[in-house]
C-alpha positions in Angstrom: 0.0 0.0 0.0 1.3 3.5 -0.9 2.3 5.9 1.8 -0.3 8.4 0.6 -3.1 5.9 0.9 -2.1 5.0 4.4 -2.2 8.6 5.5 -5.5 9.1 3.7 -7.0 6.3 5.7 -5.7 7.6 8.9 -6.9 11.1 8.2 -10.5 10.0 7.3 -11.7 10.7 10.8 -14.7 12.9 11.5 -13.8 16.5 12.2 -15.1 16.1 15.8 -13.0 13.0 16.3 -9.9 14.8 15.0 -10.5 17.6 17.5 -10.8 15.1 20.3 -7.4 13.7 19.4 -5.9 17.2 19.1 -7.3 18.5 22.3 -6.6 16.5 25.4 -9.6 14.8 27.1 -11.9 15.9 24.3 -11.9 19.5 25.4 -12.8 22.0 22.7 -10.1 24.7 22.1 -10.4 28.0 23.9 -11.9 30.9 22.0 -9.9 34.1 21.7 -11.3 37.3 20.2 -9.0 39.9 21.7 -5.7 40.6 23.3 -7.4 40.2 26.7 -8.5 36.7 25.8 -5.0 35.7 24.8 -3.5 37.1 27.9 -5.9 35.1 30.0 -4.8 31.7 28.6 -2.1 29.5 30.3 1.2 29.6 28.5 1.0 25.9 27.8 -2.2 26.0 25.7 -1.8 24.0 22.5 -5.1 24.8 20.6 -7.2 27.8 20.2 -10.2 29.1 18.1 -9.6 32.6 16.8 -12.3 33.3 14.2 -13.1 36.7 15.8 -9.5 37.7 16.4 -8.4 40.9 14.6 -5.2 41.5 12.7 -4.0 43.9 15.3 -4.3 41.3 18.1 -2.6 38.5 16.3 0.9 39.6 17.5 -0.1 38.9 21.1 -0.2 35.2 20.2 3.6 35.3 20.5 3.3 34.5 24.3 1.7 31.1 23.4 4.9 29.3 22.6 3.3 25.9 23.0 0.6 26.6 20.4 0.2 23.8 17.8 -3.3 24.2 16.4 -4.9 27.5 15.3 -8.5 27.5 14.1 -9.8 30.5 12.2 -12.5 28.3 10.6 -14.6 27.1 13.5 -17.8 29.2 13.9 -18.0 30.3 10.3 -21.7 29.6 10.2 -22.4 32.4 12.7 -19.5 34.8 12.3 -17.3 36.2 9.6 -13.5 35.9 10.1 -11.6 39.1 10.8 -8.2 37.9 9.6 -6.8 39.5 6.5 -3.5 39.3 4.6 -2.1 41.7 7.2 -2.9 39.2 10.0 -1.2 36.4 8.1 1.9 38.5 7.8 1.8 39.1 11.5 1.3 35.4 12.2 4.3 34.4 10.0 6.6 36.8 11.9 5.8 35.3 15.3 7.9 32.2 14.7 5.8 30.0 17.0 8.2 27.0 17.3 5.7 24.1 17.1 2.7 25.6 15.2 1.6 22.7 13.0 -2.0 23.3 12.0 -3.6 26.5 10.6 -7.3 26.3 9.6 -8.4 29.2 7.4 -11.7 27.8 6.1 -14.2 30.4 5.0 -11.8 33.3 5.7 -13.0 35.6 2.9 -10.7 38.5 3.5 -7.5 36.6 2.7 -6.0 36.6 -0.8 -3.2 35.1 -2.8 -0.9 37.7 -1.2 -1.6 36.3 2.2 -0.4 32.8 1.2 3.1 34.3 0.6 3.1 34.8 4.4 1.7 31.4 5.2 4.5 29.8 3.2 7.0 31.4 5.7 5.7 29.2 8.6 8.3 26.5 8.4 6.7 24.2 11.0 3.3 23.9 9.3 2.0 20.4 8.5 -1.7 21.0 7.9 -3.3 23.9 6.1 -7.0 24.5 5.3 -8.1 27.1 2.8 -11.5 25.6 2.4 -14.1 27.9 0.7 -11.6 30.8 0.6 -13.0 32.8 -2.3 -10.0 35.1 -2.6 -7.6 32.2 -3.5 -6.6 31.7 -7.1 -4.0 29.7 -9.0 -1.4 32.4 -8.2 -1.9 31.8 -4.5 -1.2 28.1 -5.0 2.1 29.0 -6.6 3.0 30.8 -3.4 2.7 27.6 -1.4 5.2 25.5 -3.4 8.1 26.1 -1.0 6.3 24.6 2.0 8.6 21.7 2.6 6.9 20.5 5.8 3.3 20.6 4.6 1.5 17.2 4.7 -2.2 18.0 4.3 -3.8 20.7 2.2 -7.5 21.3 2.1 -8.7 23.3 -0.9 -12.3 22.1 -0.9 -14.8 24.6 -2.5 -12.1 27.0 -3.6 -13.9 28.1 -6.8 -11.2 30.1 -8.4 -8.5 27.5 -8.7 -8.0 25.4 -11.9 -6.2 22.4 -13.3 -3.4 24.6 -14.2 -3.0 26.0 -10.7 -3.0 22.6 -8.9 -0.2 21.4 -11.0 2.1 23.8 -9.1 1.5 21.8 -6.0 3.5 18.8 -7.2 6.5 20.8 -5.9 5.4 20.2 -2.3 7.3 16.9 -2.0 6.1 15.9 1.5 2.4 16.4 0.8 0.4 13.3 1.8 -3.2 14.4 1.3 -4.9 17.0 -0.9 -8.6 17.7 -0.8 -10.2 19.3 -3.9 -13.9 18.4 -3.6 -16.3 21.2 -4.8 -13.6 22.9 -6.8 -15.7 23.5 -10.0 -12.8 24.5 -12.2 -10.7 21.4 -11.3 -11.5 18.5 -13.6 -11.3 14.8 -13.0 -8.6 14.7 -15.7 -6.6 17.3 -13.8 -6.9 15.3 -10.6 -5.8 12.2 -12.4 -2.8 13.9 -13.9 -1.7 15.4 -10.6 -2.1 12.0 -8.8 0.3 10.5 -11.4 2.8 13.3 -10.7 2.4 12.8 -6.9 2.1 9.0 -6.3 2.8 9.3 -2.6 0.0 11.8 -2.1 -3.7 11.0 -1.9 -5.3 13.5 -4.2 -9.1 13.5 -3.6 -12.0 15.2 -5.3 -15.3 14.2 -3.6 -17.8 16.8 -4.7 -20.6 15.1 -2.7 -18.6 15.4 0.5 -17.8 19.0 -0.1 -21.4 20.0 -0.8 -22.6 18.4 2.5 -19.8 19.9 4.6 -18.1 16.6 5.3 
């Protein structure tokens, strides 16, 4: 069995189950929406939800040197994300030593320019850009230098194409890529990319994407 298939099987847990594994004892991550919220957290916190956090408050995450998982996507059904490209620039400059997961699903204020900053986070293993309407093929090109990235979620990114996803073959350690709901990515494009990346599970499940799975 190929390595990519093994990781694909492992990662096919429900979102809630994944959170249980990520957050000790099944505890949901703390919510931070301001500098005050950040300063109230213990220094050893590993996971936080930050959908309401503004760009200006992101530098204060610097104190959380144990932070591993950063969720800007959770709560998207009830609240717009505040983070913009400026916030991603601030985040990349913090050099949090073990930050591995950044979830930016439904963050509609980020663009291709912001992905230049994300690419500077040299510890990142998992990145979600699900339903980010400002991301195009040019943004994917900005990610090609991410040597540690293992999982990339691009589901429902409507402005990426077959041409754009071909750039992702340069991410040599990538083990799983999700493309469901990407209307401008064809089955032929997925097949070609899979051939170029035999150790990566390249998936396009449009039914899953439409149901929020």
